[in-house]
C-alpha positions as CSV (number, residue, x, y, z in Angstrom):
1,X,-85.4,43.0,17.9
2,X,-87.7,40.5,17.6
3,X,-86.2,37.5,18.8
4,X,-86.1,33.6,19.5
5,X,-84.6,30.5,20.6
6,X,-84.2,28.0,17.9
7,X,-82.4,24.3,17.3
8,X,-81.5,24.4,13.5
9,X,-81.8,21.8,11.1
10,X,-79.4,20.4,8.8
11,X,-79.5,21.7,5.1
12,X,-80.2,18.1,4.2
13,X,-82.9,17.7,6.3
14,X,-84.2,21.1,5.0
15,X,-83.9,19.8,1.2
16,X,-86.2,17.0,2.6
17,X,-88.7,19.4,4.2
18,X,-88.6,21.1,0.2
19,X,-89.1,18.1,-1.2
20,X,-92.2,17.9,1.2
21,X,-93.8,21.4,0.9
22,X,-93.3,21.1,-3.5
23,X,-96.8,18.3,-4.2
24,X,-98.0,20.4,-1.3
25,X,-97.5,24.3,-2.9
26,X,-99.6,22.3,-6.2
27,X,-102.9,22.1,-4.9
28,X,-103.6,25.8,-4.8
29,X,-104.4,26.7,-1.9
30,X,-103.9,29.9,0.1
31,X,-101.0,28.8,2.0
32,X,-97.8,31.0,3.0
33,X,-94.9,28.2,2.5
34,X,-92.1,28.6,4.4
35,X,-88.6,28.5,3.1
36,X,-87.0,25.7,3.0
37,X,-84.2,27.5,4.6
38,X,-85.8,29.8,7.4
39,X,-87.4,25.7,8.6
40,X,-86.5,26.2,12.8
41,X,-87.6,24.3,15.7
42,X,-88.7,27.1,18.1
43,X,-87.7,26.9,21.8
44,X,-89.2,30.9,23.0
45,X,-90.3,33.1,20.9
46,X,-89.0,36.6,22.8
47,X,-90.4,39.4,20.6
48,X,-89.1,42.3,20.5
49,X,-86.0,42.5,22.8
50,X,-84.2,46.0,23.5
51,X,-80.7,45.3,22.5
52,X,-79.5,46.4,25.6
53,X,-81.2,43.0,26.9
54,X,-79.9,40.3,24.5
55,X,-76.4,39.7,26.3
56,X,-79.0,38.6,29.0
57,X,-80.6,36.8,26.6
58,X,-77.1,35.1,25.7
59,X,-76.8,34.4,29.6
60,X,-80.0,33.5,30.4
61,X,-79.8,31.1,27.5
62,X,-76.1,29.6,28.5
63,X,-77.4,29.3,32.0
64,X,-80.3,26.9,31.0
65,X,-78.2,25.0,29.5
66,X,-75.6,24.9,31.1
67,X,-74.8,20.4,31.7
68,X,-77.3,19.8,29.1
69,X,-76.0,17.2,26.4
70,X,-76.5,16.5,22.6
71,X,-78.6,14.7,21.1
72,X,-80.0,12.7,18.4
73,X,-83.4,14.1,16.0
74,X,-85.5,13.1,13.7
75,X,-88.7,13.7,11.9
76,X,-91.2,11.9,10.8
77,X,-95.2,13.1,9.6
78,X,-97.3,15.7,8.7
79,X,-100.7,17.6,10.8
80,X,-101.9,21.2,11.0
81,X,-102.9,23.2,14.4
82,X,-105.6,23.5,15.4
83,X,-106.3,20.0,13.2
84,X,-107.0,18.6,10.1
85,X,-110.6,20.5,10.4
86,X,-109.9,24.5,10.2
87,X,-106.1,24.1,9.8
88,X,-103.9,27.5,10.1
89,X,-100.9,25.8,10.5
90,X,-99.1,23.1,8.2
91,X,-96.3,21.8,10.5
92,X,-93.4,18.8,10.2
93,X,-93.3,16.4,13.9
94,X,-91.0,15.0,15.6
95,X,-90.1,11.7,15.5
96,X,-86.8,11.2,18.2
97,X,-85.8,13.8,20.3
98,X,-89.2,15.0,21.8
99,X,-88.3,14.3,25.1
100,X,-84.9,16.8,25.1
101,X,-86.5,19.1,23.5
102,X,-88.8,19.8,26.0
103,X,-86.0,19.7,28.6
104,X,-84.1,22.8,26.3
105,X,-87.6,24.5,25.9
106,X,-88.6,23.8,29.6
107,X,-85.0,25.3,30.6
108,X,-85.1,28.2,28.5
109,X,-88.8,29.2,29.5
110,X,-87.4,28.9,33.8
111,X,-84.5,30.9,33.6
112,X,-85.7,33.2,31.2
113,X,-89.1,33.8,32.9
114,X,-86.4,35.5,35.8
115,X,-85.9,37.8,32.9
116,X,-89.0,38.9,32.8
117,X,-89.7,37.0,29.7
118,X,-93.5,35.5,30.6
119,X,-94.3,31.5,30.4
120,X,-96.1,29.9,27.4
121,X,-99.6,29.2,28.4
122,X,-99.5,26.0,26.0
123,X,-98.1,23.1,26.4
124,X,-94.4,22.6,24.3
125,X,-95.9,20.7,21.2
126,X,-92.0,20.4,19.2
127,X,-93.0,20.9,15.2
128,X,-91.4,22.5,12.7
129,X,-94.5,25.0,10.7
130,X,-93.9,24.9,6.9
131,X,-97.0,26.6,5.9
132,X,-99.7,28.9,7.7
133,X,-103.0,28.7,5.9
134,X,-104.2,32.2,4.9
135,X,-107.7,31.2,3.3
136,X,-109.6,27.7,3.6
137,X,-110.0,27.4,-0.1
138,X,-109.4,24.3,-1.5
139,X,-108.6,23.3,1.6
140,X,-110.1,19.9,1.6
141,X,-107.2,19.7,-1.5
142,X,-104.3,20.1,1.2
143,X,-105.9,18.0,3.8
144,X,-106.0,15.5,1.9
145,X,-102.7,15.5,0.6
146,X,-101.6,15.8,4.2
147,X,-103.2,13.0,5.3
148,X,-101.5,10.2,2.7
149,X,-98.5,11.5,2.8
150,X,-95.8,9.4,4.8
151,X,-92.5,11.9,5.7
152,X,-90.0,10.3,8.2
153,X,-85.7,12.1,7.9
154,X,-83.1,9.9,9.5
155,X,-81.9,10.6,12.4
156,X,-79.4,14.2,12.9
157,X,-77.3,15.9,15.5
158,X,-78.4,18.4,17.6
159,X,-75.6,20.1,19.2
160,X,-76.1,23.5,19.5
161,X,-79.1,26.3,20.1
162,X,-79.5,29.4,18.6
163,X,-80.7,33.0,20.0
164,X,-81.7,34.4,16.7
165,X,-82.9,37.9,14.8
166,X,-85.6,37.8,13.4
167,X,-86.1,40.4,10.1
168,X,-89.9,40.6,8.7
169,X,-90.3,41.9,5.2
170,X,-92.5,41.2,2.3
171,X,-90.6,38.6,0.4
172,X,-90.4,36.6,4.0
173,X,-88.6,36.8,7.2
174,X,-84.7,37.2,7.8
175,X,-83.4,34.9,10.4
176,X,-79.4,35.6,12.2
177,X,-78.0,34.0,14.5
178,X,-77.2,36.0,17.4
179,X,-75.7,33.3,19.4
180,X,-74.8,30.2,19.5
181,X,-74.7,27.7,22.6
182,X,-73.0,24.7,22.3
183,X,-74.5,21.5,23.8
184,X,-72.3,18.9,25.5
185,X,-71.7,15.5,23.8
186,X,-73.3,12.8,24.5
């Protein structure tokens, strides 16, 4: 099953992301927008995991997060990967909580590499993907709007990490939590 490890966000933050997506959607660009309910912060994408190995992933994730504390997270700004001149992915950035997310991600990478899941080659850049650009048509309108959009959220408490199953469908991905790993109270 297609699997990843992520931090989920509360509904009020997902609502704010939907509010920032709406004007971007009206730019008449070819972007596949992530449904607000599916927006999450990926710590590790595992790809296909055999069902008989999923318990190992749960154990590895729990071991990686042992002793990790809950923390505050806030979001700020919009941007694109690889950059605004050649946008492929539209994202919301993390303001507060970057260090904690990097710590979690590093520990998960280390622990799951012991189980045979390769480490990510790129440096970890905490973000939430909100859209994937499908064509450069009208992209200038979108980029201009991204540049002038001021986006910021209040702080929210992050107290768990989720191992998720992802099922791809023509209407969009369906994410199902398989295991929630609680973080210690800070």
